C-alpha positions as CSV (number, residue, x, y, z in Angstrom):
1,M,0.0,0.0,0.0
2,E,1.2,3.5,-0.9
3,E,0.8,5.6,2.3
4,I,-0.9,8.9,1.9
5,V,-1.4,10.2,5.4
6,K,-0.9,8.8,9.0
7,I,-2.9,9.9,12.1
8,S,-2.3,9.0,15.7
9,L,-5.7,8.4,17.4
10,D,-5.6,10.0,20.9
11,N,-8.8,12.0,21.4
12,E,-12.0,13.2,19.8
13,M,-10.2,15.8,17.7
14,D,-8.2,13.1,16.0
15,L,-11.6,11.4,15.2
16,I,-12.6,14.5,13.2
17,L,-9.2,14.4,11.4
18,A,-9.7,10.8,10.5
19,H,-13.2,11.4,9.1
20,K,-12.3,14.5,7.1
21,R,-9.1,13.0,5.6
22,S,-10.7,9.7,4.6
23,M,-13.5,11.7,3.1
24,K,-11.0,13.9,1.2
25,I,-9.0,10.9,-0.2
26,A,-12.2,9.2,-1.4
27,E,-13.3,12.5,-3.1
28,M,-9.9,13.0,-4.8
29,C,-10.0,9.4,-6.0
30,G,-13.3,10.1,-7.8
31,L,-15.7,8.1,-5.6
32,P,-19.3,9.2,-5.6
33,I,-20.5,11.2,-2.6
34,A,-22.5,8.2,-1.3
35,S,-19.4,6.0,-1.4
36,Q,-17.3,8.8,0.1
37,T,-19.7,9.0,3.0
38,R,-19.9,5.3,3.6
39,F,-16.2,4.8,3.6
40,S,-15.4,7.7,5.9
41,T,-18.1,6.8,8.3
42,A,-16.9,3.2,8.5
43,V,-13.3,4.5,9.2
44,S,-14.7,6.9,11.9
45,E,-16.7,4.1,13.5
46,V,-13.5,1.9,13.9
47,A,-11.4,5.0,14.9
48,R,-14.0,5.8,17.6
49,C,-13.4,2.3,19.1
50,S,-9.6,3.0,19.3
51,I,-10.1,6.4,21.0
52,A,-12.5,4.8,23.5
53,S,-10.7,1.6,24.3
54,G,-7.5,1.4,22.4
55,K,-3.8,1.9,23.2
56,N,-1.2,3.4,20.9
57,S,-3.6,3.5,18.0
58,V,-2.4,4.6,14.5
59,L,-4.5,5.0,11.3
60,V,-2.8,4.9,7.9
61,L,-4.8,5.9,4.8
62,G,-3.4,5.0,1.4
63,I,-3.8,3.5,-2.1
64,N,-3.4,-0.3,-2.6
65,T,-2.8,-1.9,-6.0
66,I,-4.5,-5.3,-6.5
67,K,-4.3,-7.7,-9.4
68,A,-5.2,-6.8,-12.9
69,G,-4.2,-3.2,-12.3
70,R,-7.2,-2.5,-10.1
71,K,-6.7,-0.1,-7.2
72,E,-8.5,0.5,-3.9
73,I,-8.5,3.1,-1.1
74,Q,-7.4,1.4,2.1
75,A,-7.5,2.4,5.7
76,V,-5.3,0.3,8.0
77,L,-5.7,0.8,11.8
78,T,-3.3,-0.9,14.2
79,D,-3.7,-1.1,18.0
80,Q,-2.4,-3.0,21.0
81,I,-6.0,-3.9,22.1
82,D,-8.5,-6.4,20.7
83,L,-10.8,-3.7,19.4
84,R,-13.4,-5.9,17.8
85,G,-13.7,-7.8,21.0
86,C,-14.2,-4.5,22.9
87,N,-17.0,-3.3,20.6
88,P,-18.3,-6.0,18.2
89,E,-21.4,-3.8,17.4
90,A,-19.3,-1.0,16.1
91,Y,-17.4,-3.4,13.8
92,K,-20.6,-5.0,12.6
93,Y,-21.9,-1.5,11.7
94,A,-18.6,-0.6,10.0
95,D,-18.7,-3.8,7.9
96,K,-22.3,-3.0,6.9
97,L,-21.2,0.4,5.7
98,S,-18.0,-0.5,3.9
99,G,-18.8,-4.0,2.7
100,S,-15.1,-4.9,3.0
101,I,-13.4,-5.1,6.4
102,G,-10.7,-7.4,7.5
103,Y,-9.5,-7.9,11.1
104,S,-6.8,-9.8,12.9
105,Y,-5.5,-10.0,16.4
106,A,-2.3,-11.8,17.3
107,G,0.7,-11.3,19.5
108,G,-0.9,-8.4,21.4
109,Q,-1.5,-6.4,18.1
110,S,-4.8,-5.9,16.3
111,K,-5.0,-4.8,12.6
112,T,-8.2,-3.6,11.0
113,I,-8.3,-3.0,7.2
114,L,-11.2,-1.2,5.4
115,S,-11.0,-0.9,1.7
116,H,-13.1,0.5,-1.2
117,Q,-12.3,-0.2,-4.8
118,V,-11.7,2.8,-7.1
119,S,-13.9,2.8,-10.2
120,S,-11.3,4.5,-12.5
121,P,-7.9,3.0,-11.5
122,G,-6.3,4.4,-14.6
123,L,-6.5,7.9,-13.2
124,L,-4.4,7.0,-10.1
125,S,-1.0,7.0,-11.7
126,D,2.1,7.0,-9.5
127,A,2.4,10.8,-10.0
128,K,-1.3,11.3,-8.9
129,I,-0.6,9.2,-5.8
130,N,2.4,11.2,-5.0
131,A,0.4,14.4,-5.5
132,L,-2.2,13.1,-3.0
133,A,0.5,12.5,-0.4
134,D,1.9,16.0,-1.0
135,Y,-1.5,17.5,-0.6
136,F,-1.9,16.3,2.9
137,K,1.7,17.1,3.7
138,Y,1.3,20.7,2.8
139,E,-2.4,21.2,3.3
140,P,-3.4,24.2,5.5
141,P,-4.5,23.1,9.0
142,I,-8.3,22.4,9.3
143,S,-8.4,23.7,12.8
144,A,-6.4,25.3,15.6
145,Y,-6.0,21.8,17.1
146,D,-4.5,20.5,13.8
147,E,-2.1,23.4,13.7
148,I,-1.0,22.8,17.3
149,R,-0.6,19.1,16.6
150,K,1.7,19.8,13.7
151,K,3.7,22.3,15.8
152,N,4.0,19.7,18.6
153,I,5.4,17.1,16.2
154,E,7.9,19.7,14.9
155,L,8.7,20.7,18.4
156,A,9.3,17.0,19.4
157,A,11.7,16.6,16.5
158,L,13.5,19.8,17.3
159,S,13.8,18.7,21.0
160,E,15.3,15.4,19.9
161,K,17.8,17.1,17.7
162,L,18.6,19.5,20.5
163,G,19.2,16.6,22.9
164,E,21.6,15.0,20.3
165,S,23.4,18.3,20.0
166,E,23.7,18.7,23.8
167,N,25.3,15.2,24.0
168,Q,27.7,16.1,21.3
169,Y,28.6,19.3,23.1
170,R,29.0,17.4,26.4
171,N,31.4,15.0,24.7
172,L,33.3,17.9,23.3
173,V,33.5,19.6,26.7
174,D,34.8,16.4,28.2
175,T,37.6,16.1,25.6
176,I,39.0,19.6,25.5
177,P,41.9,20.5,27.9
178,V,39.8,23.1,29.8
179,L,38.8,22.7,33.5
180,I,35.0,23.3,33.7
181,C,32.6,23.1,36.6
182,I,29.1,24.4,37.5
183,V,28.5,25.8,41.0
184,N,25.3,26.9,42.7
185,D,24.8,30.0,44.9
186,R,25.6,28.0,48.1
187,S,29.1,27.2,46.6
188,T,28.2,23.6,46.0
189,V,29.8,22.1,42.9
190,L,27.0,20.6,40.9
191,L,29.1,19.0,38.2
192,S,32.5,19.1,36.6
193,N,34.0,17.9,33.4
194,H,36.4,14.9,33.0
195,A,39.4,17.1,32.5
196,F,38.8,18.9,35.8
197,K,38.5,15.6,37.7
198,A,41.6,14.2,36.1
199,Y,43.6,17.4,36.8
200,L,42.7,17.5,40.5
201,K,42.7,13.7,41.0
202,T,40.2,14.3,43.8
203,P,36.6,15.5,43.3
204,L,35.9,19.2,44.0
205,A,32.7,19.3,46.2
206,I,32.7,22.9,47.6
207,F,34.0,26.1,45.9
208,D,35.4,27.6,49.2
209,K,38.7,28.8,50.6
210,K,39.8,25.4,52.0
211,S,39.0,23.5,48.7
212,L,40.5,26.1,46.5
213,G,43.7,26.4,48.6
214,A,44.4,22.8,47.9
215,F,45.3,23.5,44.2
216,I,45.4,27.3,43.8
217,H,48.3,29.5,44.8
218,H,47.6,31.0,48.3
219,D,48.1,34.6,46.9
220,D,45.3,34.0,44.4
221,V,42.7,32.4,46.6
222,H,41.4,35.6,48.1
223,P,41.0,37.5,44.7
224,I,39.0,34.6,43.2
225,L,36.8,34.3,46.3
226,E,36.2,38.1,46.3
227,G,35.3,38.0,42.6
228,W,33.0,35.0,43.2
229,N,31.1,36.9,45.9
230,N,30.8,40.0,43.6
231,V,29.5,37.8,40.7
232,K,26.7,36.4,42.9
233,K,25.6,39.9,43.9
234,S,26.0,41.7,40.6
235,R,25.1,38.9,38.2
236,R,28.1,40.0,36.0
237,D,31.0,38.0,34.6
238,F,34.3,37.9,36.4
239,S,37.7,37.1,34.9
240,A,41.2,36.9,36.4
241,E,44.6,35.3,36.1
242,I,45.6,32.8,38.7
243,R,48.1,30.0,39.3
244,I,47.1,26.4,39.6
245,K,49.4,23.7,40.9
246,K,50.1,20.7,38.7
247,D,52.7,18.1,39.9
248,G,54.2,20.6,42.3
249,I,54.4,23.4,39.7
250,Y,52.1,26.4,39.5
251,I,50.8,27.1,36.0
252,W,49.1,30.3,35.0
253,H,45.5,30.0,34.0
254,N,42.7,32.4,33.2
255,V,39.6,31.8,35.4
256,S,36.2,33.0,34.2
257,I,32.9,33.0,36.2
258,M,29.7,33.7,34.5
259,P,26.0,33.4,35.5
260,N,24.1,30.4,34.1
261,K,20.7,31.9,33.3
262,S,17.7,29.6,33.7
263,E,14.7,29.6,31.3
264,D,12.7,31.6,33.8
265,G,15.3,34.3,33.9
266,S,16.7,33.5,37.3
267,F,20.3,32.8,38.2
268,K,20.7,29.6,40.2
269,S,24.1,28.4,39.1
270,W,27.4,29.7,37.7
271,L,29.7,28.4,35.0
272,I,33.4,28.4,36.1
273,Y,36.3,27.4,33.8
274,F,40.0,27.5,34.0
275,I,42.0,27.9,30.8
276,N,45.8,27.6,30.3
277,N,46.7,30.9,28.8
278,N,48.4,29.1,25.9
279,A,45.2,27.3,25.1
280,Q,43.0,30.4,24.6
281,K,42.7,29.8,20.8
282,M,41.7,26.2,21.6
283,I,38.8,27.3,23.8
284,V,37.6,29.9,21.3
285,E,37.4,27.2,18.6
286,A,35.6,24.9,21.0
287,L,33.0,27.5,21.8
288,K,32.3,28.1,18.1
289,D,30.9,24.6,18.0
290,N,28.3,25.8,20.6
291,S,26.9,28.3,18.0
292,E,24.7,25.6,16.5
293,L,23.4,24.7,20.0
294,R,22.6,28.3,20.6
295,K,20.8,28.5,17.3
296,M,18.7,25.5,18.2
297,Q,17.9,27.0,21.6
298,L,16.6,30.1,19.8
299,E,14.5,28.0,17.4
300,L,13.1,26.1,20.4
301,Q,12.2,29.4,22.2
302,S,10.5,30.6,19.0
303,A,8.6,27.4,18.7
304,N,7.5,27.7,22.3
305,S,6.2,31.2,21.7
306,K,4.3,30.1,18.7
307,L,2.8,27.2,20.6
308,K,1.6,29.5,23.4
309,F,0.0,31.7,20.8
310,K,-1.7,28.7,19.1
311,N,-2.9,27.5,22.6
312,K,-4.6,30.9,23.0
313,E,-6.2,30.5,19.6
314,L,-7.4,27.0,20.5
315,E,-9.1,28.3,23.7
316,Q,-10.9,30.9,21.5
317,F,-11.8,28.2,19.0
318,A,-13.1,25.9,21.7
319,F,-15.3,28.7,23.1
320,I,-16.7,29.8,19.8
321,T,-17.2,26.3,18.5
322,S,-18.9,25.1,21.7
323,H,-21.2,28.0,21.9
324,D,-22.2,27.9,18.2
325,L,-22.8,24.1,18.3
326,Q,-25.2,24.2,21.3
327,E,-28.2,25.6,19.4
328,P,-28.2,23.3,16.3
329,L,-27.6,20.3,18.6
330,R,-30.6,21.2,20.7
331,K,-32.7,21.4,17.6
332,I,-31.4,18.0,16.4
333,M,-32.3,16.4,19.8
334,I,-35.8,17.9,19.7
335,M,-36.3,16.6,16.1
336,I,-35.0,13.1,17.2
337,S,-37.4,13.1,20.1
338,R,-40.4,14.2,17.9
339,A,-39.5,11.6,15.3
340,A,-39.4,8.9,17.9
341,E,-42.9,9.6,19.1
342,H,-44.4,8.0,16.0
343,L,-42.2,4.9,16.0
344,T,-42.6,1.5,17.7
345,E,-39.9,0.2,20.0
346,G,-38.8,-2.2,17.2
347,Q,-38.6,0.7,14.7
348,K,-36.6,2.7,17.2
349,T,-34.1,-0.1,17.6
350,L,-34.0,-0.7,13.8
351,Y,-33.1,2.9,13.1
352,Y,-30.6,3.2,16.0
353,F,-32.7,5.8,17.8
354,D,-31.3,4.8,21.2
355,K,-27.7,5.1,20.0
356,I,-28.4,8.4,18.3
357,T,-30.0,9.8,21.4
358,L,-27.1,8.7,23.6
359,A,-24.5,10.0,21.2
360,A,-26.3,13.4,21.0
361,G,-26.4,13.5,24.8
362,R,-22.7,12.7,25.0
363,L,-22.0,15.4,22.5
364,S,-24.1,17.9,24.4
365,N,-22.1,17.1,27.6
366,L,-18.8,17.4,25.8
367,I,-19.7,20.8,24.3
368,S,-20.8,22.1,27.7
369,D,-17.6,20.9,29.3
370,V,-15.4,22.4,26.6
371,L,-17.4,25.6,26.9
372,N,-16.8,25.6,30.7
373,Y,-13.1,24.9,30.2
374,S,-12.7,27.8,27.7
375,R,-14.4,30.2,30.1
376,V,-12.0,29.7,33.0
377,N,-10.0,32.9,33.0
378,N,-9.0,35.6,35.5
379,H,-11.5,38.4,35.7
380,D,-10.5,40.9,38.4
381,K,-14.0,42.1,39.0
382,F,-15.0,38.6,40.2
383,I,-12.1,38.1,42.5
384,K,-12.9,38.5,46.2
385,E,-12.6,36.7,49.5
386,A,-14.3,33.4,49.4
387,D,-15.1,31.1,52.4
388,L,-14.4,27.6,51.2
389,N,-16.8,26.2,53.8
390,D,-19.6,28.0,52.1
391,V,-18.3,27.0,48.6
392,A,-18.0,23.3,49.6
393,T,-21.5,23.3,51.2
394,Q,-23.0,24.7,48.0
395,A,-21.3,22.0,46.0
396,L,-22.6,19.3,48.4
397,E,-26.2,20.7,47.9
398,D,-25.8,20.4,44.2
399,L,-24.7,16.7,44.7
400,S,-27.4,15.9,47.4
401,L,-29.3,13.5,45.1
402,I,-26.3,11.3,44.3
403,I,-25.1,11.5,47.9
404,E,-28.5,10.3,49.1
405,E,-28.7,7.7,46.4
406,K,-25.3,6.1,47.2
407,K,-25.8,6.7,51.0
408,A,-22.5,8.5,51.0
409,A,-20.8,10.0,54.0
410,V,-19.2,13.4,53.4
411,N,-17.2,14.8,56.3
412,L,-16.4,18.5,55.9
413,N,-13.9,20.0,58.4
414,G,-12.9,23.6,58.8
415,L,-11.8,25.2,55.5
416,P,-10.0,28.6,55.1
417,V,-11.0,31.9,53.5
418,V,-9.1,32.5,50.2
419,T,-9.0,35.1,47.5
420,G,-10.6,33.8,44.3
421,I,-13.5,33.5,42.0
422,E,-16.3,31.8,43.9
423,T,-18.1,30.2,40.9
424,Q,-14.8,28.6,39.8
425,L,-14.0,27.3,43.3
426,R,-17.5,25.8,43.5
427,Q,-16.9,24.0,40.2
428,L,-13.6,22.7,41.5
429,F,-15.2,21.2,44.7
430,Y,-18.2,19.9,42.7
431,N,-16.0,18.0,40.1
432,L,-13.6,16.4,42.7
433,I,-16.4,15.4,45.1
434,N,-18.5,14.1,42.2
435,N,-15.5,11.9,41.1
436,A,-15.1,10.6,44.6
437,L,-18.8,9.5,44.5
438,K,-18.9,8.2,41.0
439,F,-15.6,6.2,40.9
440,N,-16.6,4.1,44.0
441,A,-17.7,0.5,44.2
442,L,-18.4,0.7,48.0
443,K,-20.4,3.0,50.2
444,P,-18.6,6.3,49.5
445,V,-16.8,8.1,52.3
446,V,-15.3,11.5,51.5
447,N,-13.2,13.5,53.9
448,I,-12.5,17.2,53.2
449,S,-10.1,19.0,55.4
450,S,-7.4,21.7,55.3
451,R,-4.2,22.8,57.0
452,I,-1.4,25.3,56.5
453,I,2.0,24.2,55.1
454,S,5.3,26.1,54.8
455,D,8.9,25.5,53.8
456,K,9.4,23.8,57.1
457,S,6.4,21.5,56.9
458,D,6.7,17.8,56.3
459,T,5.5,17.3,52.7
460,A,6.6,13.7,52.3
461,F,3.0,12.7,51.6
462,D,3.1,14.5,48.3
463,P,6.5,14.6,46.3
464,A,5.1,17.4,44.1
465,A,4.2,19.7,47.0
466,P,5.2,23.4,46.2
467,C,7.6,25.4,48.3
468,G,6.2,28.3,50.3
469,D,3.2,29.1,52.5
470,F,0.0,27.6,51.3
471,Y,-3.4,26.4,52.4
472,L,-3.5,22.7,51.7
473,I,-7.0,21.3,51.1
474,S,-7.3,17.6,50.8
475,I,-10.2,15.6,49.4
476,E,-9.9,11.9,50.3
477,D,-12.1,9.1,49.2
478,N,-12.3,5.3,49.5
479,G,-13.0,4.7,45.8
480,I,-11.4,2.5,43.2
481,G,-8.1,4.4,43.1
482,M,-5.7,4.8,40.2
483,D,-2.3,3.4,39.1
484,S,0.7,5.7,39.3
485,E,1.2,5.2,35.6
486,Y,-1.6,7.8,35.0
487,S,0.0,10.6,37.1
488,A,1.6,12.2,34.0
489,R,-1.7,12.5,32.0
490,I,-4.6,12.5,34.5
491,F,-5.0,16.3,34.2
492,D,-4.8,16.4,30.4
493,M,-7.8,17.3,28.2
494,F,-9.9,14.3,26.9
495,Q,-8.0,11.8,29.1
496,R,-10.3,8.9,30.3
497,L,-8.8,6.4,32.7
498,H,-11.8,4.0,32.5
499,Q,-14.0,2.7,29.6
500,K,-17.1,4.6,28.7
501,G,-19.3,1.6,29.3
502,K,-18.3,1.4,33.0
503,Y,-18.1,5.1,34.1
504,S,-19.5,8.2,32.4
505,G,-17.6,11.3,31.6
506,N,-15.5,12.7,28.7
507,G,-12.1,13.4,30.3
508,I,-12.4,17.2,30.8
509,G,-13.4,17.4,34.5
510,L,-9.9,17.0,36.0
511,A,-8.3,19.2,33.3
512,L,-10.9,21.9,34.3
513,C,-9.9,21.4,38.0
514,K,-6.2,21.9,37.2
515,R,-7.0,25.1,35.2
516,I,-9.1,26.5,38.0
517,V,-6.4,25.9,40.6
518,E,-3.7,27.4,38.4
519,N,-6.0,30.3,37.7
520,H,-5.8,30.9,41.5
521,N,-2.0,30.8,41.5
522,G,-2.1,27.3,43.1
523,T,-1.2,23.7,42.2
524,I,-3.1,20.4,42.4
525,N,-1.8,16.9,42.7
526,F,-2.9,13.5,43.9
527,T,-1.8,10.3,45.5
528,S,-3.7,7.0,44.9
529,T,-3.7,3.3,45.6
530,P,-5.8,1.0,43.4
531,G,-8.7,-0.5,45.3
532,K,-8.1,1.7,48.4
533,G,-8.9,5.3,47.3
534,T,-7.5,8.6,46.2
535,V,-6.4,11.9,47.8
536,F,-6.4,15.1,45.8
537,W,-4.1,17.8,47.2
538,I,-5.0,21.4,46.4
539,Y,-2.5,24.2,47.3
540,L,-3.9,27.7,47.4
541,P,-1.8,30.8,48.4
542,I,-2.4,32.2,51.9
543,L,-4.1,35.6,52.1
544,A,-1.6,38.5,52.6
545,A,-2.0,40.1,56.1
């Protein structure tokens, strides 16, 4: 098969890409509109199974040549899950639409092949197939999400290239005859190159008077320490000539100290290197090799800036799209309801009315959640003191029916008063308490409490606890818990940790919680044990006195 386009299936936006691109390929191959629709819908149905239940799903669309010069459009979807076993009804429906579907599962890998024969294969020359591939390679993005996805792929490639360059630069630094080390503001040596270690024959741990006196001439120790102290205060470079002892002989070197600026603009470490005066030309040549690394760093910074801008565009796109889709969706749901009034239960089943209604309901919930996510923003006129006891009580009132239905016990201890947006904080408590009730196979018990932490507090319970003075609000449950493998993506958009058939939701709730907490200059994390429960840790800044 000649590959035309490849799509990684991670979330609902990728489902849209799969549908539109399979539709476009069918159109460009001269298929009638009805055939285009059937083929793209069948591809979407199988892709939906991958997004809901699959793992590491990849969809490849291309042109396959079969015997006697005939050609067909082919969609090949690979996955590490037995997709047909997860959703046989979806596969049955896809087979009904396409009329040609192949499936295999072996060795922990499933492969689904959907194909549709092209009526005029003579038009699909090698040049035309290459033109199809070029079209999708250079096509304009169909949405802000598509643009961000492309930028992320470019950014990943650039980061990999930067990593290779950094390794090459480290190898270079280790081979040149220059003594290099990095020291933090507490005079602790963070790392040193191979030449430095070989020169001293003993590791340099502290950049202080005693350690320097072991290999630097005693007349030069005070000037270098004075220059070191001035560098830490002024954040400016320092350079001087000193004598270093080698095999009982003092050799003149040039020492340079320069601030090592972090990405956030702060100075937390300093680069110190000692160069034999006769080797100055050598170090200049070596540093020229760093120009390519500097260029890549600038490219990475530029890509990051573009990514931030595109993320803002995506938020605007999500808000506008969600808002504009609500009204036509409501009309569709009303028309579905009215149409169903005149049908028997058998006819409703025949025409998939139940599935259509459920799908429309899920879409409505998804649109509402995306709309809520896009609305989370800082508006100064809404910021005021908020009593979290009142906020949590209002959230519990909203959840009173499910609490009563599950006979849950919710224990609310004293919570602080914080500065924030009350409606957002209520949404935060609602989502986290609702999750504690929903993802629970027992009689739910939820404990909500708070305390104050500082730099001196024991934070071993949460490795990601921030430094500083914070109100720590904990929401603890006895639910099903989560594996630690999910910690890196639990707060991402459209991330579901459970199958749709078992627990409801669309993977936006915790992403919304994280955004609300960050909107209040705080952080959120969790600790969890499968089968025993989960604790969410919310850190909010303490009110200024």
